[in-house]
PATIPA-927139 format. One record per atom (N, C-alpha, C): x, y, z; residue number from 1; atom name; residue in three letters. Coordinates in nm, 2 decimals. Example, Ala and Ser with C-alpha at 12.3 -4.5 7.8 and 13.67 -1.06 7.14 Angstrom:
% PATIPA-927139
NODE / 1.32 / -0.57 / 0.78 / 1 / N / ALA
NODE / 1.23 / -0.45 / 0.78 / 1 / CA / ALA
NODE / 1.32 / -0.33 / 0.78 / 1 / C / ALA
NODE / 1.28 / -0.22 / 0.71 / 2 / N / SER
NODE / 1.37 / -0.11 / 0.71 / 2 / CA / SER
NODE / 1.29 / 0.00 / 0.79 / 2 / C / SER
//
This chain:
% PATIPA-927139
NODE / -3.36 / 1.36 / -0.89 / 1 / N / MET
NODE / -3.28 / 1.25 / -0.85 / 1 / CA / MET
NODE / -3.31 / 1.23 / -0.70 / 1 / C / MET
NODE / -3.33 / 1.11 / -0.66 / 2 / N / THR
NODE / -3.36 / 1.08 / -0.52 / 2 / CA / THR
NODE / -3.23 / 1.04 / -0.45 / 2 / C / THR
NODE / -3.23 / 1.07 / -0.32 / 3 / N / GLN
NODE / -3.12 / 1.03 / -0.23 / 3 / CA / GLN
NODE / -3.14 / 0.88 / -0.19 / 3 / C / GLN
NODE / -3.03 / 0.81 / -0.19 / 4 / N / PRO
NODE / -3.04 / 0.67 / -0.15 / 4 / CA / PRO
NODE / -3.07 / 0.66 / 0.00 / 4 / C / PRO
NODE / -3.14 / 0.56 / 0.04 / 5 / N / ASP
NODE / -3.17 / 0.54 / 0.18 / 5 / CA / ASP
NODE / -3.05 / 0.50 / 0.26 / 5 / C / ASP
NODE / -3.01 / 0.57 / 0.37 / 6 / N / PRO
NODE / -2.89 / 0.54 / 0.44 / 6 / CA / PRO
NODE / -2.90 / 0.40 / 0.51 / 6 / C / PRO
NODE / -3.02 / 0.35 / 0.53 / 7 / N / GLN
NODE / -3.03 / 0.22 / 0.60 / 7 / CA / GLN
NODE / -2.99 / 0.11 / 0.50 / 7 / C / GLN
NODE / -3.01 / 0.13 / 0.37 / 8 / N / THR
NODE / -2.98 / 0.02 / 0.28 / 8 / CA / THR
NODE / -2.83 / 0.02 / 0.23 / 8 / C / THR
NODE / -2.76 / 0.13 / 0.26 / 9 / N / GLN
NODE / -2.62 / 0.14 / 0.22 / 9 / CA / GLN
NODE / -2.53 / 0.06 / 0.32 / 9 / C / GLN
NODE / -2.44 / -0.02 / 0.27 / 10 / N / PRO
NODE / -2.35 / -0.09 / 0.36 / 10 / CA / PRO
NODE / -2.26 / 0.00 / 0.44 / 10 / C / PRO
NODE / -2.23 / -0.04 / 0.56 / 11 / N / GLU
NODE / -2.15 / 0.04 / 0.65 / 11 / CA / GLU
NODE / -2.01 / 0.03 / 0.60 / 11 / C / GLU
NODE / -1.93 / 0.14 / 0.61 / 12 / N / HIS
NODE / -1.79 / 0.14 / 0.58 / 12 / CA / HIS
NODE / -1.71 / 0.11 / 0.70 / 12 / C / HIS
NODE / -1.64 / -0.01 / 0.70 / 13 / N / PRO
NODE / -1.57 / -0.05 / 0.82 / 13 / CA / PRO
NODE / -1.46 / 0.05 / 0.85 / 13 / C / PRO
NODE / -1.45 / 0.09 / 0.97 / 14 / N / GLN
NODE / -1.34 / 0.18 / 1.01 / 14 / CA / GLN
NODE / -1.21 / 0.10 / 1.05 / 14 / C / GLN
NODE / -1.23 / -0.03 / 1.10 / 15 / N / GLU
NODE / -1.12 / -0.11 / 1.14 / 15 / CA / GLU
NODE / -1.08 / -0.20 / 1.02 / 15 / C / GLU
NODE / -0.95 / -0.21 / 1.00 / 16 / N / THR
NODE / -0.90 / -0.30 / 0.90 / 16 / CA / THR
NODE / -0.83 / -0.42 / 0.97 / 16 / C / THR
NODE / -0.84 / -0.53 / 0.91 / 17 / N / SER
NODE / -0.79 / -0.65 / 0.97 / 17 / CA / SER
NODE / -0.64 / -0.65 / 0.95 / 17 / C / SER
NODE / -0.57 / -0.74 / 1.03 / 18 / N / ALA
NODE / -0.43 / -0.75 / 1.03 / 18 / CA / ALA
NODE / -0.38 / -0.80 / 0.89 / 18 / C / ALA
NODE / -0.46 / -0.90 / 0.83 / 19 / N / GLY
NODE / -0.42 / -0.95 / 0.71 / 19 / CA / GLY
NODE / -0.42 / -0.85 / 0.60 / 19 / C / GLY
NODE / -0.51 / -0.76 / 0.60 / 20 / N / VAL
NODE / -0.52 / -0.65 / 0.50 / 20 / CA / VAL
NODE / -0.40 / -0.56 / 0.51 / 20 / C / VAL
NODE / -0.36 / -0.52 / 0.64 / 21 / N / LEU
NODE / -0.25 / -0.44 / 0.66 / 21 / CA / LEU
NODE / -0.12 / -0.50 / 0.62 / 21 / C / LEU
NODE / -0.11 / -0.64 / 0.64 / 22 / N / ILE
NODE / 0.01 / -0.71 / 0.60 / 22 / CA / ILE
NODE / 0.03 / -0.70 / 0.45 / 22 / C / ILE
NODE / -0.08 / -0.73 / 0.38 / 23 / N / ILE
NODE / -0.07 / -0.73 / 0.23 / 23 / CA / ILE
NODE / -0.05 / -0.58 / 0.18 / 23 / C / ILE
NODE / -0.12 / -0.49 / 0.24 / 24 / N / ARG
NODE / -0.11 / -0.35 / 0.20 / 24 / CA / ARG
NODE / 0.03 / -0.29 / 0.22 / 24 / C / ARG
NODE / 0.08 / -0.30 / 0.33 / 25 / N / TYR
NODE / 0.21 / -0.24 / 0.36 / 25 / CA / TYR
NODE / 0.33 / -0.34 / 0.39 / 25 / C / TYR
NODE / 0.30 / -0.46 / 0.43 / 26 / N / GLY
NODE / 0.40 / -0.56 / 0.45 / 26 / CA / GLY
NODE / 0.47 / -0.60 / 0.33 / 26 / C / GLY
NODE / 0.39 / -0.61 / 0.22 / 27 / N / LEU
NODE / 0.45 / -0.65 / 0.09 / 27 / CA / LEU
NODE / 0.56 / -0.55 / 0.05 / 27 / C / LEU
NODE / 0.53 / -0.43 / 0.06 / 28 / N / GLY
NODE / 0.63 / -0.33 / 0.02 / 28 / CA / GLY
NODE / 0.75 / -0.33 / 0.12 / 28 / C / GLY
NODE / 0.73 / -0.35 / 0.24 / 29 / N / ALA
NODE / 0.83 / -0.36 / 0.34 / 29 / CA / ALA
NODE / 0.92 / -0.48 / 0.31 / 29 / C / ALA
NODE / 0.86 / -0.59 / 0.28 / 30 / N / VAL
NODE / 0.94 / -0.71 / 0.24 / 30 / CA / VAL
NODE / 1.03 / -0.69 / 0.12 / 30 / C / VAL
NODE / 0.97 / -0.62 / 0.02 / 31 / N / MET
NODE / 1.05 / -0.59 / -0.10 / 31 / CA / MET
NODE / 1.17 / -0.50 / -0.07 / 31 / C / MET
NODE / 1.15 / -0.40 / 0.02 / 32 / N / VAL
NODE / 1.26 / -0.31 / 0.06 / 32 / CA / VAL
NODE / 1.36 / -0.39 / 0.14 / 32 / C / VAL
NODE / 1.32 / -0.47 / 0.23 / 33 / N / GLY
NODE / 1.41 / -0.56 / 0.30 / 33 / CA / GLY
NODE / 1.49 / -0.65 / 0.21 / 33 / C / GLY
NODE / 1.43 / -0.71 / 0.11 / 34 / N / ALA
NODE / 1.50 / -0.79 / 0.01 / 34 / CA / ALA
NODE / 1.60 / -0.71 / -0.06 / 34 / C / ALA
NODE / 1.57 / -0.59 / -0.09 / 35 / N / GLY
NODE / 1.67 / -0.50 / -0.16 / 35 / CA / GLY
NODE / 1.79 / -0.47 / -0.07 / 35 / C / GLY
NODE / 1.77 / -0.45 / 0.05 / 36 / N / ILE
NODE / 1.88 / -0.43 / 0.15 / 36 / CA / ILE
NODE / 1.97 / -0.55 / 0.16 / 36 / C / ILE
NODE / 1.90 / -0.67 / 0.17 / 37 / N / VAL
NODE / 1.98 / -0.80 / 0.17 / 37 / CA / VAL
NODE / 2.06 / -0.82 / 0.05 / 37 / C / VAL
NODE / 2.00 / -0.79 / -0.07 / 38 / N / LEU
NODE / 2.08 / -0.80 / -0.19 / 38 / CA / LEU
NODE / 2.20 / -0.71 / -0.19 / 38 / C / LEU
NODE / 2.19 / -0.59 / -0.14 / 39 / N / LEU
NODE / 2.30 / -0.49 / -0.13 / 39 / CA / LEU
NODE / 2.41 / -0.54 / -0.04 / 39 / C / LEU
NODE / 2.37 / -0.60 / 0.07 / 40 / N / ILE
NODE / 2.46 / -0.65 / 0.17 / 40 / CA / ILE
NODE / 2.54 / -0.78 / 0.11 / 40 / C / ILE
NODE / 2.46 / -0.87 / 0.05 / 41 / N / ILE
NODE / 2.53 / -0.99 / -0.01 / 41 / CA / ILE
NODE / 2.62 / -0.96 / -0.12 / 41 / C / ILE
NODE / 2.58 / -0.87 / -0.21 / 42 / N / SER
NODE / 2.67 / -0.84 / -0.33 / 42 / CA / SER
NODE / 2.67 / -0.69 / -0.35 / 42 / C / SER
NODE / 2.76 / -0.62 / -0.29 / 43 / N / PRO
NODE / 2.75 / -0.47 / -0.29 / 43 / CA / PRO
NODE / 2.78 / -0.41 / -0.43 / 43 / C / PRO
NODE / 2.84 / -0.49 / -0.52 / 44 / N / ALA
NODE / 2.87 / -0.44 / -0.65 / 44 / CA / ALA
NODE / 2.79 / -0.51 / -0.76 / 44 / C / ALA
NODE / 2.76 / -0.44 / -0.87 / 45 / N / GLY
NODE / 2.70 / -0.51 / -0.98 / 45 / CA / GLY
NODE / 2.55 / -0.55 / -0.96 / 45 / C / GLY
NODE / 2.53 / -0.68 / -0.95 / 46 / N / LEU
NODE / 2.39 / -0.73 / -0.94 / 46 / CA / LEU
NODE / 2.33 / -0.69 / -0.81 / 46 / C / LEU
NODE / 2.40 / -0.68 / -0.70 / 47 / N / GLY
NODE / 2.35 / -0.64 / -0.57 / 47 / CA / GLY
NODE / 2.30 / -0.50 / -0.57 / 47 / C / GLY
NODE / 2.37 / -0.41 / -0.63 / 48 / N / PHE
NODE / 2.33 / -0.27 / -0.64 / 48 / CA / PHE
NODE / 2.20 / -0.26 / -0.73 / 48 / C / PHE
NODE / 2.20 / -0.33 / -0.84 / 49 / N / ASP
NODE / 2.09 / -0.32 / -0.93 / 49 / CA / ASP
NODE / 1.97 / -0.38 / -0.87 / 49 / C / ASP
NODE / 1.98 / -0.50 / -0.80 / 50 / N / GLY
NODE / 1.87 / -0.56 / -0.73 / 50 / CA / GLY
NODE / 1.82 / -0.47 / -0.62 / 50 / C / GLY
NODE / 1.91 / -0.40 / -0.55 / 51 / N / PHE
NODE / 1.87 / -0.31 / -0.44 / 51 / CA / PHE
NODE / 1.78 / -0.20 / -0.50 / 51 / C / PHE
NODE / 1.83 / -0.14 / -0.61 / 52 / N / ALA
NODE / 1.75 / -0.03 / -0.67 / 52 / CA / ALA
NODE / 1.61 / -0.08 / -0.72 / 52 / C / ALA
NODE / 1.61 / -0.20 / -0.78 / 53 / N / LEU
NODE / 1.48 / -0.25 / -0.83 / 53 / CA / LEU
NODE / 1.39 / -0.28 / -0.71 / 53 / C / LEU
NODE / 1.44 / -0.35 / -0.61 / 54 / N / ALA
NODE / 1.35 / -0.40 / -0.50 / 54 / CA / ALA
NODE / 1.30 / -0.28 / -0.42 / 54 / C / ALA
NODE / 1.39 / -0.19 / -0.39 / 55 / N / VAL
NODE / 1.35 / -0.07 / -0.31 / 55 / CA / VAL
NODE / 1.25 / 0.02 / -0.39 / 55 / C / VAL
NODE / 1.28 / 0.04 / -0.51 / 56 / N / GLY
NODE / 1.19 / 0.12 / -0.60 / 56 / CA / GLY
NODE / 1.05 / 0.05 / -0.61 / 56 / C / GLY
NODE / 1.05 / -0.08 / -0.63 / 57 / N / GLY
NODE / 0.92 / -0.15 / -0.64 / 57 / CA / GLY
NODE / 0.85 / -0.15 / -0.51 / 57 / C / GLY
NODE / 0.92 / -0.17 / -0.40 / 58 / N / GLY
NODE / 0.86 / -0.18 / -0.27 / 58 / CA / GLY
NODE / 0.80 / -0.04 / -0.23 / 58 / C / GLY
NODE / 0.87 / 0.06 / -0.25 / 59 / N / LEU
NODE / 0.82 / 0.20 / -0.22 / 59 / CA / LEU
NODE / 0.71 / 0.24 / -0.31 / 59 / C / LEU
NODE / 0.71 / 0.19 / -0.43 / 60 / N / SER
NODE / 0.59 / 0.22 / -0.52 / 60 / CA / SER
NODE / 0.47 / 0.15 / -0.47 / 60 / C / SER
NODE / 0.48 / 0.03 / -0.43 / 61 / N / VAL
NODE / 0.37 / -0.05 / -0.37 / 61 / CA / VAL
NODE / 0.31 / 0.03 / -0.25 / 61 / C / VAL
NODE / 0.39 / 0.07 / -0.16 / 62 / N / VAL
NODE / 0.35 / 0.14 / -0.04 / 62 / CA / VAL
NODE / 0.28 / 0.27 / -0.08 / 62 / C / VAL
NODE / 0.35 / 0.35 / -0.17 / 63 / N / LEU
NODE / 0.29 / 0.48 / -0.21 / 63 / CA / LEU
NODE / 0.16 / 0.46 / -0.28 / 63 / C / LEU
NODE / 0.15 / 0.36 / -0.37 / 64 / N / PHE
NODE / 0.02 / 0.33 / -0.43 / 64 / CA / PHE
NODE / -0.09 / 0.31 / -0.33 / 64 / C / PHE
NODE / -0.06 / 0.23 / -0.23 / 65 / N / ASN
NODE / -0.16 / 0.20 / -0.13 / 65 / CA / ASN
NODE / -0.20 / 0.32 / -0.05 / 65 / C / ASN
NODE / -0.10 / 0.40 / -0.01 / 66 / N / VAL
NODE / -0.13 / 0.53 / 0.06 / 66 / CA / VAL
NODE / -0.22 / 0.62 / -0.02 / 66 / C / VAL
NODE / -0.18 / 0.64 / -0.15 / 67 / N / LEU
NODE / -0.26 / 0.73 / -0.23 / 67 / CA / LEU
NODE / -0.40 / 0.68 / -0.26 / 67 / C / LEU
NODE / -0.41 / 0.54 / -0.27 / 68 / N / PHE
NODE / -0.55 / 0.48 / -0.29 / 68 / CA / PHE
NODE / -0.63 / 0.51 / -0.17 / 68 / C / PHE
NODE / -0.58 / 0.49 / -0.05 / 69 / N / ARG
NODE / -0.65 / 0.51 / 0.08 / 69 / CA / ARG
NODE / -0.69 / 0.66 / 0.09 / 69 / C / ARG
NODE / -0.60 / 0.75 / 0.05 / 70 / N / LEU
NODE / -0.62 / 0.89 / 0.06 / 70 / CA / LEU
NODE / -0.74 / 0.93 / -0.03 / 70 / C / LEU
NODE / -0.74 / 0.87 / -0.15 / 71 / N / GLY
NODE / -0.85 / 0.90 / -0.25 / 71 / CA / GLY
NODE / -0.98 / 0.85 / -0.20 / 71 / C / GLY
NODE / -0.98 / 0.73 / -0.13 / 72 / N / LEU
NODE / -1.11 / 0.68 / -0.08 / 72 / CA / LEU
NODE / -1.16 / 0.76 / 0.04 / 72 / C / LEU
NODE / -1.07 / 0.82 / 0.12 / 73 / N / SER
NODE / -1.11 / 0.90 / 0.23 / 73 / CA / SER
NODE / -1.17 / 1.03 / 0.18 / 73 / C / SER
NODE / -1.12 / 1.08 / 0.07 / 74 / N / SER
NODE / -1.17 / 1.21 / 0.02 / 74 / CA / SER
NODE / -1.31 / 1.19 / -0.04 / 74 / C / SER
NODE / -1.33 / 1.07 / -0.10 / 75 / N / GLU
NODE / -1.47 / 1.04 / -0.15 / 75 / CA / GLU
NODE / -1.57 / 1.04 / -0.04 / 75 / C / GLU
NODE / -1.53 / 0.98 / 0.08 / 76 / N / ALA
NODE / -1.62 / 0.98 / 0.19 / 76 / CA / ALA
NODE / -1.66 / 1.12 / 0.24 / 76 / C / ALA
NODE / -1.56 / 1.21 / 0.23 / 77 / N / ASP
NODE / -1.59 / 1.35 / 0.27 / 77 / CA / ASP
NODE / -1.69 / 1.41 / 0.18 / 77 / C / ASP
NODE / -1.70 / 1.38 / 0.05 / 78 / N / ARG
NODE / -1.79 / 1.44 / -0.05 / 78 / CA / ARG
NODE / -1.93 / 1.39 / -0.03 / 78 / C / ARG
NODE / -1.95 / 1.27 / 0.03 / 79 / N / GLU
NODE / -2.08 / 1.21 / 0.04 / 79 / CA / GLU
NODE / -2.15 / 1.30 / 0.15 / 79 / C / GLU
NODE / -2.28 / 1.31 / 0.14 / 80 / N / GLY
NODE / -2.36 / 1.37 / 0.25 / 80 / CA / GLY
NODE / -2.36 / 1.51 / 0.24 / 80 / C / GLY
//
């Protein structure tokens, strides 16, 4: 098996754009914020349920992105 030529492989960008960071982590933060607003507006019943759903969903989005980035970084360590 031959090794691929390093000059033909695309460079892995180290810098991420602001738009990517907003989608990656901002979406989860907005969901958590929406849950807090729901709890403040209606502290009983629907507000509490909405808080739990929004915060759970937002934290899962952020955790998914963190774990995905962690997995990609460990693949880069195995190359070479």
